[in-house]
N, CA, C and O atoms as a Tripos MOL2 file, in Angstrom:
@<TRIPOS>MOLECULE
protein
  292   291    73     0     0
PROTEIN
NO_CHARGES

@<TRIPOS>ATOM
      1 N           1.3640   -1.0760   -0.2320 N.3       1 UNK1
      2 CA         -0.0060   -0.0080   -0.2970 C.3       1 UNK1
      3 C           0.9230    1.3220   -0.0930 C.2       1 UNK1
      4 O           2.0360    1.3470    0.4320 O.2       1 UNK1
      5 N           0.4210    2.0750   -0.4650 N.am      2 UNK2
      6 CA          1.0930    3.4050   -0.5990 C.3       2 UNK2
      7 C           0.5580    5.0440   -0.2650 C.2       2 UNK2
      8 O          -0.4190    5.5980   -0.7690 O.2       2 UNK2
      9 N           0.8820    5.2360    0.0720 N.am      3 UNK3
     10 CA          0.2220    6.8410    0.8360 C.3       3 UNK3
     11 C           1.5730    7.8370    0.2290 C.2       3 UNK3
     12 O           2.7570    7.5070    0.2890 O.2       3 UNK3
     13 N           0.9670    9.2800   -0.4280 N.am      4 UNK4
     14 CA          1.6850    9.8580   -0.5400 C.3       4 UNK4
     15 C           1.4690   11.6150    0.3910 C.2       4 UNK4
     16 O           0.3030   11.8850    0.6800 O.2       4 UNK4
     17 N           2.2240   12.3440    0.6690 N.am      5 UNK5
     18 CA          2.2050   12.9860    1.8230 C.3       5 UNK5
     19 C           2.7960   14.4160    0.6870 C.2       5 UNK5
     20 O           3.9510   14.4980    0.2700 O.2       5 UNK5
     21 N           1.6550   15.4410    0.3640 N.am      6 UNK6
     22 CA          2.4480   16.2460   -0.8470 C.3       6 UNK6
     23 C           2.9500   17.6080    0.2580 C.2       6 UNK6
     24 O           3.7870   18.3640   -0.2340 O.2       6 UNK6
     25 N           2.5710   17.8630    1.4010 N.am      7 UNK7
     26 CA          3.0800   18.8530    2.1870 C.3       7 UNK7
     27 C           4.7810   18.5800    2.7210 C.2       7 UNK7
     28 O           5.6470   19.4480    2.8380 O.2       7 UNK7
     29 N           4.8950   17.3190    2.9490 N.am      8 UNK8
     30 CA          5.9330   16.6320    3.2580 C.3       8 UNK8
     31 C           7.1110   16.2910    1.9480 C.2       8 UNK8
     32 O           8.2840   15.9520    2.1020 O.2       8 UNK8
     33 N           6.7640   16.3900    1.3390 N.am      9 UNK9
     34 CA          7.0840   15.3300    0.0330 C.3       9 UNK9
     35 C           7.5490   13.9410    0.2620 C.2       9 UNK9
     36 O           8.6820   13.5600   -0.0340 O.2       9 UNK9
     37 N           6.6990   13.2510    0.7610 N.am     10 UNK10
     38 CA          6.8460   11.7900    1.6100 C.3      10 UNK10
     39 C           6.3850   10.4710    0.8140 C.2      10 UNK10
     40 O           5.1670   10.3660    0.6740 O.2      10 UNK10
     41 N           6.9390    9.7650    0.4400 N.am     11 UNK11
     42 CA          6.1930    8.6710    0.1580 C.3      11 UNK11
     43 C           6.0660    7.5760    1.2390 C.2      11 UNK11
     44 O           7.1070    7.4810    1.8890 O.2      11 UNK11
     45 N           5.2440    6.8530    1.5620 N.am     12 UNK12
     46 CA          5.2500    5.6490    2.3040 C.3      12 UNK12
     47 C           4.7160    4.2540    1.6790 C.2      12 UNK12
     48 O           3.5320    3.9960    1.4630 O.2      12 UNK12
     49 N           5.7130    3.4890    1.4540 N.am     13 UNK13
     50 CA          5.4100    2.1830    1.4510 C.3      13 UNK13
     51 C           4.8890    1.0510    2.5270 C.2      13 UNK13
     52 O           5.4040    0.8400    3.6260 O.2      13 UNK13
     53 N           4.0090    0.5240    2.0910 N.am     14 UNK14
     54 CA          3.7600   -0.6510    3.4090 C.3      14 UNK14
     55 C           3.8110   -1.9270    2.6910 C.2      14 UNK14
     56 O           3.0940   -2.3530    1.7850 O.2      14 UNK14
     57 N           4.8580   -2.4650    3.3200 N.am     15 UNK15
     58 CA          4.7870   -4.3730    2.7290 C.3      15 UNK15
     59 C           4.9340   -5.0260    4.3630 C.2      15 UNK15
     60 O           5.2920   -4.4660    5.3990 O.2      15 UNK15
     61 N           4.4770   -6.5080    4.0900 N.am     16 UNK16
     62 CA          4.2500   -7.5950    5.4140 C.3      16 UNK16
     63 C           4.4700   -8.8730    4.3370 C.2      16 UNK16
     64 O           4.2140   -9.2520    3.1940 O.2      16 UNK16
     65 N           5.1430   -9.2380    5.5900 N.am     17 UNK17
     66 CA          6.1560  -10.8150    5.2310 C.3      17 UNK17
     67 C           6.0250  -11.5790    6.8690 C.2      17 UNK17
     68 O           5.8560  -11.0920    7.9870 O.2      17 UNK17
     69 N           6.1620  -12.7350    6.4640 N.am     18 UNK18
     70 CA          6.1090  -13.8210    7.7200 C.3      18 UNK18
     71 C           7.5490  -14.5720    8.1140 C.2      18 UNK18
     72 O           7.9560  -15.2310    7.1570 O.2      18 UNK18
     73 N           8.2280  -14.6220    9.0250 N.am     19 UNK19
     74 CA          9.3800  -14.6900    9.3440 C.3      19 UNK19
     75 C           9.7040  -16.2190    9.2480 C.2      19 UNK19
     76 O           9.4200  -16.7520   10.3200 O.2      19 UNK19
     77 N          10.0800  -16.8910    8.5560 N.am     20 UNK20
     78 CA         10.5960  -18.3230    8.4490 C.3      20 UNK20
     79 C          11.0420  -19.0650    9.9950 C.2      20 UNK20
     80 O          10.7420  -20.1930   10.3870 O.2      20 UNK20
     81 N          11.8650  -17.9940   10.7070 N.am     21 UNK21
     82 CA         12.1780  -18.8990   12.3130 C.3      21 UNK21
     83 C          10.6900  -18.7520   13.0850 C.2      21 UNK21
     84 O           9.9690  -19.7490   13.0550 O.2      21 UNK21
     85 N          10.3010  -17.7920   13.6370 N.am     22 UNK22
     86 CA          9.3000  -17.5490   14.5620 C.3      22 UNK22
     87 C           7.8660  -17.7860   13.7550 C.2      22 UNK22
     88 O           6.8870  -18.1490   14.4080 O.2      22 UNK22
     89 N           7.7770  -17.6050   12.5330 N.am     23 UNK23
     90 CA          6.4060  -17.5450   11.6420 C.3      23 UNK23
     91 C           5.7380  -16.3940   12.3610 C.2      23 UNK23
     92 O           4.7350  -16.8200   12.9330 O.2      23 UNK23
     93 N           5.9250  -15.0120   12.5620 N.am     24 UNK24
     94 CA          4.9810  -14.0150   13.1830 C.3      24 UNK24
     95 C           5.1820  -12.9190   11.9820 C.2      24 UNK24
     96 O           6.2510  -12.9090   11.3720 O.2      24 UNK24
     97 N           4.1610  -12.0160   11.6590 N.am     25 UNK25
     98 CA          3.9700  -11.5070   10.6480 C.3      25 UNK25
     99 C           4.6490  -10.1230   10.9850 C.2      25 UNK25
    100 O           4.5050   -9.7250   12.1410 O.2      25 UNK25
    101 N           5.3480   -9.3730   10.1350 N.am     26 UNK26
    102 CA          5.8220   -8.0810   10.6370 C.3      26 UNK26
    103 C           5.6130   -7.4430    9.6020 C.2      26 UNK26
    104 O           5.6530   -8.0980    8.5600 O.2      26 UNK26
    105 N           5.2800   -5.7680    9.4920 N.am     27 UNK27
    106 CA          5.0090   -4.7340    8.9520 C.3      27 UNK27
    107 C           6.3470   -3.8730    8.4530 C.2      27 UNK27
    108 O           7.0260   -3.5020    9.4110 O.2      27 UNK27
    109 N           6.7150   -3.5930    7.5240 N.am     28 UNK28
    110 CA          7.5990   -2.6860    7.0390 C.3      28 UNK28
    111 C           6.9180   -1.4660    6.3380 C.2      28 UNK28
    112 O           6.0240   -1.4060    5.4940 O.2      28 UNK28
    113 N           7.7950   -0.3360    7.1060 N.am     29 UNK29
    114 CA          7.0370    0.6830    6.6000 C.3      29 UNK29
    115 C           8.6840    1.4890    5.9800 C.2      29 UNK29
    116 O           9.7220    1.6370    6.6250 O.2      29 UNK29
    117 N           8.2970    2.0180    4.0590 N.am     30 UNK30
    118 CA          9.9070    2.4070    3.9660 C.3      30 UNK30
    119 C           9.2490    3.6760    3.1710 C.2      30 UNK30
    120 O           8.4800    3.6990    2.2100 O.2      30 UNK30
    121 N           9.8010    4.6440    3.8810 N.am     31 UNK31
    122 CA          9.5280    6.1810    3.4390 C.3      31 UNK31
    123 C          10.4390    6.7150    2.6190 C.2      31 UNK31
    124 O          11.6310    6.7330    2.9280 O.2      31 UNK31
    125 N           9.9550    7.2360    1.4180 N.am     32 UNK32
    126 CA         11.0540    7.6740    0.5140 C.3      32 UNK32
    127 C          10.5320    9.1460    0.3960 C.2      32 UNK32
    128 O           9.3710    9.4180    0.0920 O.2      32 UNK32
    129 N          11.5490   10.1090    0.6790 N.am     33 UNK33
    130 CA         11.5970   11.4820    0.6990 C.3      33 UNK33
    131 C          11.7530   12.2610   -0.8980 C.2      33 UNK33
    132 O          12.1860   11.6940   -1.9020 O.2      33 UNK33
    133 N          11.3970   13.3340   -0.8390 N.am     34 UNK34
    134 CA         12.0640   13.6410   -2.1340 C.3      34 UNK34
    135 C          13.5370   13.9220   -2.6430 C.2      34 UNK34
    136 O          13.8410   14.1040   -3.8220 O.2      34 UNK34
    137 N          14.5490   13.9280   -1.3780 N.am     35 UNK35
    138 CA         15.6940   13.8740   -2.1450 C.3      35 UNK35
    139 C          16.5960   12.2590   -2.1590 C.2      35 UNK35
    140 O          17.7640   11.9180   -1.9720 O.2      35 UNK35
    141 N          15.5190   11.6800   -2.4350 N.am     36 UNK36
    142 CA         16.1530    9.8960   -2.5950 C.3      36 UNK36
    143 C          16.8950    9.3380   -1.1050 C.2      36 UNK36
    144 O          17.8300    8.5550   -0.9380 O.2      36 UNK36
    145 N          16.0690   10.0810   -0.1460 N.am     37 UNK37
    146 CA         16.2860    9.5690    1.3980 C.3      37 UNK37
    147 C          15.4410    8.6070    1.8680 C.2      37 UNK37
    148 O          14.2460    8.9000    1.8390 O.2      37 UNK37
    149 N          15.7680    7.4560    2.3250 N.am     38 UNK38
    150 CA         14.7630    6.2900    2.3980 C.3      38 UNK38
    151 C          14.9700    6.1410    4.0620 C.2      38 UNK38
    152 O          16.0520    6.2620    4.6360 O.2      38 UNK38
    153 N          13.5510    5.8190    4.7640 N.am     39 UNK39
    154 CA         13.9750    5.0970    6.2590 C.3      39 UNK39
    155 C          12.8830    4.0920    5.6980 C.2      39 UNK39
    156 O          11.8020    4.2690    5.1360 O.2      39 UNK39
    157 N          13.6140    2.9430    6.0850 N.am     40 UNK40
    158 CA         13.2430    1.8000    6.9070 C.3      40 UNK40
    159 C          12.8640    1.4800    8.2200 C.2      40 UNK40
    160 O          13.7650    1.6450    9.0430 O.2      40 UNK40
    161 N          11.4200    0.9260    8.8080 N.am     41 UNK41
    162 CA         11.0510    0.8720    9.5930 C.3      41 UNK41
    163 C          10.2530   -0.7310    9.6650 C.2      41 UNK41
    164 O           9.5490   -1.1980    8.7690 O.2      41 UNK41
    165 N          10.5520   -1.3260   10.8520 N.am     42 UNK42
    166 CA          9.6760   -2.4470   10.5750 C.3      42 UNK42
    167 C           9.1140   -2.9950   12.2440 C.2      42 UNK42
    168 O           9.7410   -2.6660   13.2520 O.2      42 UNK42
    169 N           8.1900   -3.6300   12.2850 N.am     43 UNK43
    170 CA          7.9470   -3.4950   13.2990 C.3      43 UNK43
    171 C           7.0250   -5.1680   13.4550 C.2      43 UNK43
    172 O           6.6610   -5.6650   12.3890 O.2      43 UNK43
    173 N           6.7550   -5.8050   14.5410 N.am     44 UNK44
    174 CA          5.6900   -7.0690   14.6950 C.3      44 UNK44
    175 C           4.3230   -6.7160   14.8530 C.2      44 UNK44
    176 O           3.9380   -6.0690   15.8270 O.2      44 UNK44
    177 N           3.3440   -7.2220   13.6730 N.am     45 UNK45
    178 CA          2.0500   -7.0580   13.5010 C.3      45 UNK45
    179 C           1.4030   -6.8250   14.9200 C.2      45 UNK45
    180 O           0.6000   -5.9110   15.1070 O.2      45 UNK45
    181 N           1.8350   -7.7860   16.0040 N.am     46 UNK46
    182 CA          1.0610   -8.0010   17.0690 C.3      46 UNK46
    183 C           1.6080   -6.8840   18.3410 C.2      46 UNK46
    184 O           1.4710   -6.9850   19.5600 O.2      46 UNK46
    185 N           2.1760   -5.9600   17.6370 N.am     47 UNK47
    186 CA          2.3110   -4.7250   18.7480 C.3      47 UNK47
    187 C           2.0620   -3.3590   17.6660 C.2      47 UNK47
    188 O           2.4650   -2.2090   17.8390 O.2      47 UNK47
    189 N           1.3500   -3.8450   16.6330 N.am     48 UNK48
    190 CA          0.8290   -2.6370   15.4280 C.3      48 UNK48
    191 C           0.3700   -1.3910   16.0620 C.2      48 UNK48
    192 O           0.8310   -0.2980   15.7330 O.2      48 UNK48
    193 N          -0.7670   -1.5810   17.2010 N.am     49 UNK49
    194 CA         -1.5610    0.0460   17.4740 C.3      49 UNK49
    195 C          -0.5580    0.5160   18.6770 C.2      49 UNK49
    196 O          -0.7350    1.5950   19.2420 O.2      49 UNK49
    197 N           0.5330   -0.3880   19.0370 N.am     50 UNK50
    198 CA          0.9940    0.8120   20.4020 C.3      50 UNK50
    199 C           1.8010    1.7710   19.6690 C.2      50 UNK50
    200 O           2.3220    1.4710   18.5950 O.2      50 UNK50
    201 N           1.9610    3.2610   20.3740 N.am     51 UNK51
    202 CA          2.2890    4.3170   20.2590 C.3      51 UNK51
    203 C           4.5010    3.7450   19.9830 C.2      51 UNK51
    204 O           5.2480    4.2390   19.1380 O.2      51 UNK51
    205 N           4.8860    2.6290   21.0470 N.am     52 UNK52
    206 CA          6.3960    2.2120   21.0700 C.3      52 UNK52
    207 C           6.5680    0.8570   20.0240 C.2      52 UNK52
    208 O           7.3460   -0.0700   20.2530 O.2      52 UNK52
    209 N           5.7890    0.9370   18.9890 N.am     53 UNK53
    210 CA          6.3280   -0.3290   18.2630 C.3      53 UNK53
    211 C           7.7780   -0.4660   17.3770 C.2      53 UNK53
    212 O           8.2230   -1.4090   16.7210 O.2      53 UNK53
    213 N           8.1320    0.4330   17.5580 N.am     54 UNK54
    214 CA          9.5520    0.4640   16.8500 C.3      54 UNK54
    215 C          10.3050   -0.3130   18.0100 C.2      54 UNK54
    216 O          10.9590   -1.3530   17.9260 O.2      54 UNK54
    217 N          10.0950    0.3010   18.8690 N.am     55 UNK55
    218 CA         10.9230   -0.4060   20.1280 C.3      55 UNK55
    219 C          10.6790   -1.3490   21.1270 C.2      55 UNK55
    220 O          11.0290   -1.3020   22.3070 O.2      55 UNK55
    221 N           9.8570   -2.4630   20.3660 N.am     56 UNK56
    222 CA          9.4640   -3.6060   21.2300 C.3      56 UNK56
    223 C          10.2850   -4.8200   20.6990 C.2      56 UNK56
    224 O          10.2810   -5.2360   19.5410 O.2      56 UNK56
    225 N          10.9220   -5.2630   21.6550 N.am     57 UNK57
    226 CA         11.8200   -5.9700   21.3730 C.3      57 UNK57
    227 C          11.0860   -7.4080   21.5520 C.2      57 UNK57
    228 O          10.4900   -7.6230   22.6080 O.2      57 UNK57
    229 N          11.1280   -8.5070   20.4160 N.am     58 UNK58
    230 CA         10.5460   -9.9540   20.3440 C.3      58 UNK58
    231 C          11.7870  -10.7570   20.8120 C.2      58 UNK58
    232 O          11.2290  -11.8550   20.8020 O.2      58 UNK58
    233 N          12.6360  -10.9450   21.0820 N.am     59 UNK59
    234 CA         13.8770  -11.8990   21.3890 C.3      59 UNK59
    235 C          13.9530  -12.6250   20.6750 C.2      59 UNK59
    236 O          14.6510  -13.5710   21.0420 O.2      59 UNK59
    237 N          13.3370  -12.7490   19.1970 N.am     60 UNK60
    238 CA         13.7390  -13.7020   18.3560 C.3      60 UNK60
    239 C          15.0490  -13.5120   17.6230 C.2      60 UNK60
    240 O          15.4020  -14.4530   16.9130 O.2      60 UNK60
    241 N          15.7850  -12.4970   17.6810 N.am     61 UNK61
    242 CA         17.4980  -12.5910   17.4280 C.3      61 UNK61
    243 C          17.6330  -12.4410   15.9960 C.2      61 UNK61
    244 O          18.7230  -12.6140   15.4510 O.2      61 UNK61
    245 N          16.3930  -12.0710   15.2330 N.am     62 UNK62
    246 CA         16.2650  -12.1240   13.8160 C.3      62 UNK62
    247 C          16.1120  -11.1350   12.8340 C.2      62 UNK62
    248 O          15.7140  -11.3140   11.6830 O.2      62 UNK62
    249 N          16.6320   -9.5260   13.6320 N.am     63 UNK63
    250 CA         16.6210   -8.4830   12.8740 C.3      63 UNK63
    251 C          17.7800   -8.3170   11.6310 C.2      63 UNK63
    252 O          17.9240   -7.2820   10.9810 O.2      63 UNK63
    253 N          18.5120   -9.4690   11.4600 N.am     64 UNK64
    254 CA         19.6680   -9.4650   10.4480 C.3      64 UNK64
    255 C          19.2250   -9.7890    9.4200 C.2      64 UNK64
    256 O          19.4510   -9.2710    8.3270 O.2      64 UNK64
    257 N          18.2200  -11.1050    9.7760 N.am     65 UNK65
    258 CA         17.6580  -11.7320    8.5670 C.3      65 UNK65
    259 C          16.5260  -11.3030    8.0330 C.2      65 UNK65
    260 O          16.3390  -11.5140    6.8350 O.2      65 UNK65
    261 N          15.5000  -10.5850    8.8420 N.am     66 UNK66
    262 CA         14.4440   -9.6400    8.1520 C.3      66 UNK66
    263 C          15.2870   -8.5390    7.2770 C.2      66 UNK66
    264 O          15.0290   -8.5140    6.0730 O.2      66 UNK66
    265 N          16.3440   -7.5600    7.8150 N.am     67 UNK67
    266 CA         16.2710   -6.7110    6.7700 C.3      67 UNK67
    267 C          17.2430   -7.4500    5.6610 C.2      67 UNK67
    268 O          16.9120   -6.8220    4.6550 O.2      67 UNK67
    269 N          18.0040   -8.1740    5.3260 N.am     68 UNK68
    270 CA         18.8480   -8.8650    4.3160 C.3      68 UNK68
    271 C          17.8580   -9.6130    3.8030 C.2      68 UNK68
    272 O          17.7510   -9.3760    2.6000 O.2      68 UNK68
    273 N          17.2200  -10.2740    4.1180 N.am     69 UNK69
    274 CA         16.2590  -11.3160    3.1990 C.3      69 UNK69
    275 C          15.0040  -10.6250    2.5020 C.2      69 UNK69
    276 O          14.8160  -10.7410    1.2910 O.2      69 UNK69
    277 N          14.1570   -9.8990    3.3360 N.am     70 UNK70
    278 CA         12.8820   -9.3830    2.8680 C.3      70 UNK70
    279 C          12.9380   -7.9470    2.3480 C.2      70 UNK70
    280 O          12.4340   -7.6350    1.2690 O.2      70 UNK70
    281 N          13.6400   -6.9860    3.2410 N.am     71 UNK71
    282 CA         13.8800   -5.5580    2.2900 C.3      71 UNK71
    283 C          14.6270   -5.5870    1.8370 C.2      71 UNK71
    284 O          14.7410   -4.3610    1.8410 O.2      71 UNK71
    285 N          15.6130   -5.9540    1.2200 N.am     72 UNK72
    286 CA         16.6720   -5.6970    0.2430 C.3      72 UNK72
    287 C          16.3110   -6.6950   -0.9700 C.2      72 UNK72
    288 O          17.3070   -6.8210   -1.6820 O.2      72 UNK72
    289 N          15.2630   -7.4130   -1.4200 N.am     73 UNK73
    290 CA         14.8590   -8.3370   -2.0740 C.3      73 UNK73
    291 C          15.3150   -7.7640   -3.6150 C.2      73 UNK73
    292 O          15.0780   -8.4360   -4.6190 O.2      73 UNK73
@<TRIPOS>BOND
     1     1     2 1
     2     2     3 1
     3     3     4 2
     4     3     5 am
     5     5     6 1
     6     6     7 1
     7     7     8 2
     8     7     9 am
     9     9    10 1
    10    10    11 1
    11    11    12 2
    12    11    13 am
    13    13    14 1
    14    14    15 1
    15    15    16 2
    16    15    17 am
    17    17    18 1
    18    18    19 1
    19    19    20 2
    20    19    21 am
    21    21    22 1
    22    22    23 1
    23    23    24 2
    24    23    25 am
    25    25    26 1
    26    26    27 1
    27    27    28 2
    28    27    29 am
    29    29    30 1
    30    30    31 1
    31    31    32 2
    32    31    33 am
    33    33    34 1
    34    34    35 1
    35    35    36 2
    36    35    37 am
    37    37    38 1
    38    38    39 1
    39    39    40 2
    40    39    41 am
    41    41    42 1
    42    42    43 1
    43    43    44 2
    44    43    45 am
    45    45    46 1
    46    46    47 1
    47    47    48 2
    48    47    49 am
    49    49    50 1
    50    50    51 1
    51    51    52 2
    52    51    53 am
    53    53    54 1
    54    54    55 1
    55    55    56 2
    56    55    57 am
    57    57    58 1
    58    58    59 1
    59    59    60 2
    60    59    61 am
    61    61    62 1
    62    62    63 1
    63    63    64 2
    64    63    65 am
    65    65    66 1
    66    66    67 1
    67    67    68 2
    68    67    69 am
    69    69    70 1
    70    70    71 1
    71    71    72 2
    72    71    73 am
    73    73    74 1
    74    74    75 1
    75    75    76 2
    76    75    77 am
    77    77    78 1
    78    78    79 1
    79    79    80 2
    80    79    81 am
    81    81    82 1
    82    82    83 1
    83    83    84 2
    84    83    85 am
    85    85    86 1
    86    86    87 1
    87    87    88 2
    88    87    89 am
    89    89    90 1
    90    90    91 1
    91    91    92 2
    92    91    93 am
    93    93    94 1
    94    94    95 1
    95    95    96 2
    96    95    97 am
    97    97    98 1
    98    98    99 1
    99    99   100 2
   100    99   101 am
   101   101   102 1
   102   102   103 1
   103   103   104 2
   104   103   105 am
   105   105   106 1
   106   106   107 1
   107   107   108 2
   108   107   109 am
   109   109   110 1
   110   110   111 1
   111   111   112 2
   112   111   113 am
   113   113   114 1
   114   114   115 1
   115   115   116 2
   116   115   117 am
   117   117   118 1
   118   118   119 1
   119   119   120 2
   120   119   121 am
   121   121   122 1
   122   122   123 1
   123   123   124 2
   124   123   125 am
   125   125   126 1
   126   126   127 1
   127   127   128 2
   128   127   129 am
   129   129   130 1
   130   130   131 1
   131   131   132 2
   132   131   133 am
   133   133   134 1
   134   134   135 1
   135   135   136 2
   136   135   137 am
   137   137   138 1
   138   138   139 1
   139   139   140 2
   140   139   141 am
   141   141   142 1
   142   142   143 1
   143   143   144 2
   144   143   145 am
   145   145   146 1
   146   146   147 1
   147   147   148 2
   148   147   149 am
   149   149   150 1
   150   150   151 1
   151   151   152 2
   152   151   153 am
   153   153   154 1
   154   154   155 1
   155   155   156 2
   156   155   157 am
   157   157   158 1
   158   158   159 1
   159   159   160 2
   160   159   161 am
   161   161   162 1
   162   162   163 1
   163   163   164 2
   164   163   165 am
   165   165   166 1
   166   166   167 1
   167   167   168 2
   168   167   169 am
   169   169   170 1
   170   170   171 1
   171   171   172 2
   172   171   173 am
   173   173   174 1
   174   174   175 1
   175   175   176 2
   176   175   177 am
   177   177   178 1
   178   178   179 1
   179   179   180 2
   180   179   181 am
   181   181   182 1
   182   182   183 1
   183   183   184 2
   184   183   185 am
   185   185   186 1
   186   186   187 1
   187   187   188 2
   188   187   189 am
   189   189   190 1
   190   190   191 1
   191   191   192 2
   192   191   193 am
   193   193   194 1
   194   194   195 1
   195   195   196 2
   196   195   197 am
   197   197   198 1
   198   198   199 1
   199   199   200 2
   200   199   201 am
   201   201   202 1
   202   202   203 1
   203   203   204 2
   204   203   205 am
   205   205   206 1
   206   206   207 1
   207   207   208 2
   208   207   209 am
   209   209   210 1
   210   210   211 1
   211   211   212 2
   212   211   213 am
   213   213   214 1
   214   214   215 1
   215   215   216 2
   216   215   217 am
   217   217   218 1
   218   218   219 1
   219   219   220 2
   220   219   221 am
   221   221   222 1
   222   222   223 1
   223   223   224 2
   224   223   225 am
   225   225   226 1
   226   226   227 1
   227   227   228 2
   228   227   229 am
   229   229   230 1
   230   230   231 1
   231   231   232 2
   232   231   233 am
   233   233   234 1
   234   234   235 1
   235   235   236 2
   236   235   237 am
   237   237   238 1
   238   238   239 1
   239   239   240 2
   240   239   241 am
   241   241   242 1
   242   242   243 1
   243   243   244 2
   244   243   245 am
   245   245   246 1
   246   246   247 1
   247   247   248 2
   248   247   249 am
   249   249   250 1
   250   250   251 1
   251   251   252 2
   252   251   253 am
   253   253   254 1
   254   254   255 1
   255   255   256 2
   256   255   257 am
   257   257   258 1
   258   258   259 1
   259   259   260 2
   260   259   261 am
   261   261   262 1
   262   262   263 1
   263   263   264 2
   264   263   265 am
   265   265   266 1
   266   266   267 1
   267   267   268 2
   268   267   269 am
   269   269   270 1
   270   270   271 1
   271   271   272 2
   272   271   273 am
   273   273   274 1
   274   274   275 1
   275   275   276 2
   276   275   277 am
   277   277   278 1
   278   278   279 1
   279   279   280 2
   280   279   281 am
   281   281   282 1
   282   282   283 1
   283   283   284 2
   284   283   285 am
   285   285   286 1
   286   286   287 1
   287   287   288 2
   288   287   289 am
   289   289   290 1
   290   290   291 1
   291   291   292 2
@<TRIPOS>SUBSTRUCTURE
     1 UNK1         2 RESIDUE 1 A UNK
     2 UNK2         6 RESIDUE 1 A UNK
     3 UNK3        10 RESIDUE 1 A UNK
     4 UNK4        14 RESIDUE 1 A UNK
     5 UNK5        18 RESIDUE 1 A UNK
     6 UNK6        22 RESIDUE 1 A UNK
     7 UNK7        26 RESIDUE 1 A UNK
     8 UNK8        30 RESIDUE 1 A UNK
     9 UNK9        34 RESIDUE 1 A UNK
    10 UNK10       38 RESIDUE 1 A UNK
    11 UNK11       42 RESIDUE 1 A UNK
    12 UNK12       46 RESIDUE 1 A UNK
    13 UNK13       50 RESIDUE 1 A UNK
    14 UNK14       54 RESIDUE 1 A UNK
    15 UNK15       58 RESIDUE 1 A UNK
    16 UNK16       62 RESIDUE 1 A UNK
    17 UNK17       66 RESIDUE 1 A UNK
    18 UNK18       70 RESIDUE 1 A UNK
    19 UNK19       74 RESIDUE 1 A UNK
    20 UNK20       78 RESIDUE 1 A UNK
    21 UNK21       82 RESIDUE 1 A UNK
    22 UNK22       86 RESIDUE 1 A UNK
    23 UNK23       90 RESIDUE 1 A UNK
    24 UNK24       94 RESIDUE 1 A UNK
    25 UNK25       98 RESIDUE 1 A UNK
    26 UNK26      102 RESIDUE 1 A UNK
    27 UNK27      106 RESIDUE 1 A UNK
    28 UNK28      110 RESIDUE 1 A UNK
    29 UNK29      114 RESIDUE 1 A UNK
    30 UNK30      118 RESIDUE 1 A UNK
    31 UNK31      122 RESIDUE 1 A UNK
    32 UNK32      126 RESIDUE 1 A UNK
    33 UNK33      130 RESIDUE 1 A UNK
    34 UNK34      134 RESIDUE 1 A UNK
    35 UNK35      138 RESIDUE 1 A UNK
    36 UNK36      142 RESIDUE 1 A UNK
    37 UNK37      146 RESIDUE 1 A UNK
    38 UNK38      150 RESIDUE 1 A UNK
    39 UNK39      154 RESIDUE 1 A UNK
    40 UNK40      158 RESIDUE 1 A UNK
    41 UNK41      162 RESIDUE 1 A UNK
    42 UNK42      166 RESIDUE 1 A UNK
    43 UNK43      170 RESIDUE 1 A UNK
    44 UNK44      174 RESIDUE 1 A UNK
    45 UNK45      178 RESIDUE 1 A UNK
    46 UNK46      182 RESIDUE 1 A UNK
    47 UNK47      186 RESIDUE 1 A UNK
    48 UNK48      190 RESIDUE 1 A UNK
    49 UNK49      194 RESIDUE 1 A UNK
    50 UNK50      198 RESIDUE 1 A UNK
    51 UNK51      202 RESIDUE 1 A UNK
    52 UNK52      206 RESIDUE 1 A UNK
    53 UNK53      210 RESIDUE 1 A UNK
    54 UNK54      214 RESIDUE 1 A UNK
    55 UNK55      218 RESIDUE 1 A UNK
    56 UNK56      222 RESIDUE 1 A UNK
    57 UNK57      226 RESIDUE 1 A UNK
    58 UNK58      230 RESIDUE 1 A UNK
    59 UNK59      234 RESIDUE 1 A UNK
    60 UNK60      238 RESIDUE 1 A UNK
    61 UNK61      242 RESIDUE 1 A UNK
    62 UNK62      246 RESIDUE 1 A UNK
    63 UNK63      250 RESIDUE 1 A UNK
    64 UNK64      254 RESIDUE 1 A UNK
    65 UNK65      258 RESIDUE 1 A UNK
    66 UNK66      262 RESIDUE 1 A UNK
    67 UNK67      266 RESIDUE 1 A UNK
    68 UNK68      270 RESIDUE 1 A UNK
    69 UNK69      274 RESIDUE 1 A UNK
    70 UNK70      278 RESIDUE 1 A UNK
    71 UNK71      282 RESIDUE 1 A UNK
    72 UNK72      286 RESIDUE 1 A UNK
    73 UNK73      290 RESIDUE 1 A UNK
């Protein structure tokens, strides 16, 4: 899903995937700003409504696998 905010020149793409190791579903937010700057944030779907969703630790020890295998495909 893509949203565009003309006031900040920001485009946000939302992606989801399921972890092979823990079988948890993750949501990835990729923010693309007008000067070709990208921000990549991800969180576990179980804490999607929390204000602290980006700092929640799942203790699955798989962030490297998440970033390498799913975001940069």
